[in-house]
N, C-alpha and C positions, 0 to 999 in steps of 0.2 A: 504494500500500500504506500502511496505517496500522500502528500498534504492535500492535494486536490481530491483524491479518493476519500480521504477522511472527511473533508469538508462536505462533499456531496452526500456521503452517508448521513452525516449529522443533519444536514438540511432536509433530508428525506424523512426524518423522524416527525416533523410537523411542529408548528408553533415555536420555531427556533429563530433567534436573531443572532447576527454576528456583528462584531465591531472590533475596534482597536483602542480600547480605553487606556492601555499601558504602553502605547507606542506602536509604530507601524509594522513591527515584526512579531507581535504577539496577538494572534487571532483569538478572540474570546467568543465562545458560543454560550448563549443563554436561552432559557425558556422562562417566560413570564418574569423577565428581568433578574433571574438568578443564574449565576455561572454554573456550568457543569463540565465544561471542557476548555482548556487553554492549549492552543497549538502554536508553539514557536515556529516561525517560518524559516529561520536561518540556523537551524541546529543540524549537526550531523553526528551520529545518525539521527534521523527524524524521531521526535518524541512528542508526547502530549501529557498534560496533567488532567486526570479525571477524578471527579468526586466519587466516593465509594463508601459503602457501609463499613464501619471499622473492623468487624470480624472478617468480612470478605477481603478487605484491604490486606490484612495480615496473611490470609490464606493465599492470595495471589502472590504476595512477596515470597512466601515460602515455596510455592509451587514453581515460580519462575524468577529465581533470585537474580539472574543476569538481565532480565528484561522488565521487571516491575520493582520499582524502588519507592521509598517514601516520597511523597510529593515535594518536589523542588520548590523552595520558597513558598510552601503552603503548609496548612495544618497537617502534620504527618499522620494524625489519627483518621482524618476524613478524605485525604487526597493521595493518589498514587501518581508517580511518573511512569509512563509506559514507553519503553524504547522500541522503536520499529527497526529491528536489525535482522529480520528473517527468522528469529527463534520462535515467534508467536505466529500462529496461523491468522489469516484474515478473519476467520470465524471467531477466534479468541479476542482479537482486537475489537471487532464489532460488538461482541458480548460485553466487553468492558465499557465501551462507549454507551451502549444501550442501558446498561445498569446505572451508569452515571445519570443519564437523562431521566430514567424512570425514578431514581431516588429523588431527584430535585422536583420532578413533576408530581410525585406522590405527596411530598411535603407541602407543596403549593395547594393541592386540592384539600388537604386537611385543614390548613390554616386559612 
C-alpha cells in the first residue's frame, strides 16, 4: 500500500474529512471532527498513526513488534504507529484503519 491507497480506503469509509492542521506533510483524517488517522506524507518507510482500543493496541504490538509501535508523538495507550514495510498484509492494514475509524465513530454516537 502507498499513501494514496491508504487515503482512498479511508475516504471510502464515509463521513471522513481530511486536512493538514499540523503542516503540509501530515494528513489528518477525521470523522465528525475527531482524529482517527494521521498519515505523514514524507516518511520512509511509509507509516501512519491510528487510534486503537488499549488492549488491542498492546496485542498488535506484541503480534507485530517490527511493524506496530506505540504511537509516535501520541498517547501511547490509545495510539499505534503502523509501519508499511511489507510485513503486514493489506488486509491487516485495512483492519487497523477500520478499527480506528469504528472506535472514534462509536464514541461519537454514544456521546
